N, C-alpha and C positions, 0 to 999 in steps of 0.2 A: 504494500500500500504506500501511497505517496502523499506528500503534503505540499500545498502551494505556499510560497513565500513571495511577497512583493519585494523586489530588490531595488531600492531607490538610489540612483546615481552610480551604482557599481555593478550593474548587470553585465555579465560577459556577453560579448558579441551583440550587444544591443537588445538582449532579451529583457522584457519587463517583468516576467514571472519565471521563477525557478522552482521546479518540482523536485523535492528531495525525499528519500525514504524515511519512514517513521521507525523509531527504534524503541521508544519508551513504552511502558505498560499502560499509561493513561494519557494517550496522545489525542486529546480532544481540543480542537481549536474553535472556541466559541465565536471568535471574530470571523473565522472562515464560514462557519455555519450561518452567521448573520448575512454575509455577503451572498450566500446561496438561498436567501429567503424566497426569491422569486421561483426558484426551482421547487422549493417545498410547496408553494402555492400551486404550482403546476401539477405536482404529484397528488395533491389533495383533489384537484379537479379531475385528474385521471382516475383516482380511486372511486369517486362517485360515478363516473362514466362507466367504468368496468363493472361496478357493483350492480347497477340498475339497467345496463344495456340489455335490450331484448327481453325486458320484463313487462308484464301487462300493467301492473299497478305502479311500477317505478318507485320513486322516493316515498310513496305512500306506505311502503313497507316499514319505514322508520317508525311510523306511528302504530301500524297494525300489529307488528311483531310483539312489542311489549304489551300492547292492549290485550291481545289474545292470550298471552302468557299469564297476565294478571287475572283475567277471567277464569282460566283453568286453575290457578292457585286458589282463587276465591271459592270455586266449587269444590275442589278436592280437599284442600287443607282447612278452609274455613267452614264449608258446609258439611262435608263427609267426615273428616277427621276431627273437626271442632277445635282446632288449635286456638290458643289465646292470642288476642291482638291488642292486649293492654287497654281494652275498653274503647278503642278507636274503630271507626267503620272498617270492616275487613277488606273491602275493595281498595280503599285508600291506603291501608296498611301495607298490603301486598304490592301495590303500585309504587309506593315509596321505596321499598326494598328492591323491587325489580328494576326500577330506574337506575339506581346506583350500581346494581350488580351487572346489568346489561352493558353499562359503560365500561366497567372494569373488564368483563369478559371479552368485549369486542377489542379492547386495547391489546389483550394478550393474543387472541386468535388472529388478529390482523397483522401483528408484528412477528408472529412465530415462524413465518415462512419468508422472512426478509431476504435471506441469502439465496435460497432455492428459487423463489419467484423472480428475483431480479438478476440472476446469474448472467444472462446474456447482456444486459445493460452494463453490469459491473465490469465485464470483460472488454468493453469497447471504448469507454470514455471515463475520464477522471471526474469525480465530484465527491464531496464528503458523503460517505456511505450512510451516516446517521440521518441524512435527510429523508431516507425512505421510511424507517420506523417512526420518525417524528411526524411525517406526513400522515401516517396511519393513525396515530393517536389523536392528531388534530381532526382527522375525519371523524373519529369516534366522538370527539368533543363536540363537534357540530351536531352530530346525531343526538348526543345527550341533551343539548340545549333545546332541541326540538321536542324530545320526549319530556323534558322538564316543563316545557310550556304546556304540554298536554296534561301533565300532572297538576299544574297550577290551575288549569280550567276545572278539573274535577275537584280540586281542593276548594275552589271558590264556590262550586255548587253545593258541596257538603257543608261548608261554613254558612251559607245562606239558608240552608234547610235545618239549621240548629244542631249539627253534629258536634260532638265534644272534641273539637280540635282547636288548636291555637298555635300561633307563632310564638317562639321564645327567643331570648337573647342569643341563643346558639345560632341564630340565623347569620350573625356576623361571622361565624366560623365556616360557613358553607363554602366560600371561595377557597379556603385552605383545604377543606375536605375534598373538594373537586380536584384541586391540584394534586393532592396526595394520591387519590385514586388513579389519576392519569399517570403519575410518575411510577407508582407501584406496578401498574399494568405495563408500562413501558419497560421497566426494569426486568420483570418476569418474562415479558415477551422477547426481549433481545437476548436474555439468557437461553431461552428455548431455541431461538433462531440460530444462536451460535452452536448449540449442541446438535441441532438437526443437520449441520454440515457433515457430521460424522455418523450420526445415528438418524437416518432418514425416517424410520418408523416412529420416531418421537413426535413428528408432526401429526401423525394419525392419532396418537394417544392424547395429545394436548387438549383437544376439545372434550374428550371424555373426562380428563382430569379436571378441567374447569367446571364441568357439571357436578362432579363429586365435591369440589371445593364449595360450590354453592350450598350444598346441603349441610355442610359444617359451618356455614355462616348464617347469621340471623336474618335470612331473607324471608322465609315463610313462617318464622316464629320469633318472638322477642327473646332477648337474653334473659329477661326476668322469669321466663317460664322454666328456667333451669335452677331456680333458687333452692329447690329441694335436693339438688345434687351439686354441692359446692365443688367437688372435684371436676365434674363435667363442665361446670361453668368456668372454672379456672382454666381448663384446657381450651375452652372456646375463646377465652380472652387472648390466648396465644396466637389466634388467627388475626393477622394484620388487617383484615377486612371487617372485623367485628366493630371496631370503634367508628370507622367512617359511616357505616350503615346506621348504627345507633345514634350518632350525632345528627345525621340527616333526618331521622325520624323525630328526634327530640326538637330539632330546629323547626320542622314544618308541622308536626302533629302534636307536639307537647308531651309525648310519651317516649320512654326509652331509658336505658341504663347507661349513663355516661360518666366515666371517670377520667380525670385529667391524666392520671398515670397511665391508663390504658391507651389514651390517645397519643401520649408521648412515645410509648413503646411502639405503637403502630408507625409513627413517623420515623423512628430509628430503623425499624425493619425496612421501611420504604427506601430510606437513604442507603442502607446496606445493599439492598437488591439492585438499586440503580447503579451504584458504584461497581458492584460485581458484574452487572450486565454490560456496562460500558467497557470495563477492562477486558472481559471475554470477547466482546464485539471488536474491540480494537486489535486484539491478538488474532482473531480468526480472519478479519478482513485482509490481513497481510498475506495469508497463504491460501485463502479460499479458492482462488482461481487455479491453484495447482492441484486441487482435489476434485474439481468438477470434470 
């Protein structure tokens, strides 16, 4: 892999840009990524085009997919299983958890095949390889805002009909929560993408793994429902997605189990996953074209 450097006043043979090999473990040039922001925007547009090309409903699936899932959760877990929703309307409870989880899952799934899906492009032209996973999580972020708008519409309906929901001061923490979920999804996604260059079947297992992860996260049940099993609740708190989901519900519905220590732990795990992912990504991108 190579890195661009602008050589001002001392460029050999009149060159204005010199490309040199990267040798460090953490070779991320943020200034270079910023210079390629137009490429990131182009990749985001490409992602939407590829995702909804030759589909009947097109971008409408951004709304229909979580809506259908929420209805199924409401019927199966709320109606048949009768799981607790902390006294909030079950439909809104499941939609809140599903909105956050769908965002996280799409960040992982969309970045998990970065190297394999872009191998032909990587072999032809130089650009910062991190632009591709970054564009994927930005695509997921746009989808999240659309789904959040749909959640806001249902929230307003239930609020006007007298449901026991309310906004809390935790609303101020929502930007941090959204950023954390995006960075955690990016970190886990690029770890998987780096590993899939050697173990291709991992890409097949990742979607199944994400589904299993959802059921050990408080998406279809509140963390408070595990109070009778302190050990199980403690294990649940080790899940870095527990805190963001609970904070989101506390902020928008007024219910949830939120502890500052658990949120700090989640942020630490997110930072560790992101650093590990960037290091692996940086190492793999140097030799990836030799293995394809």
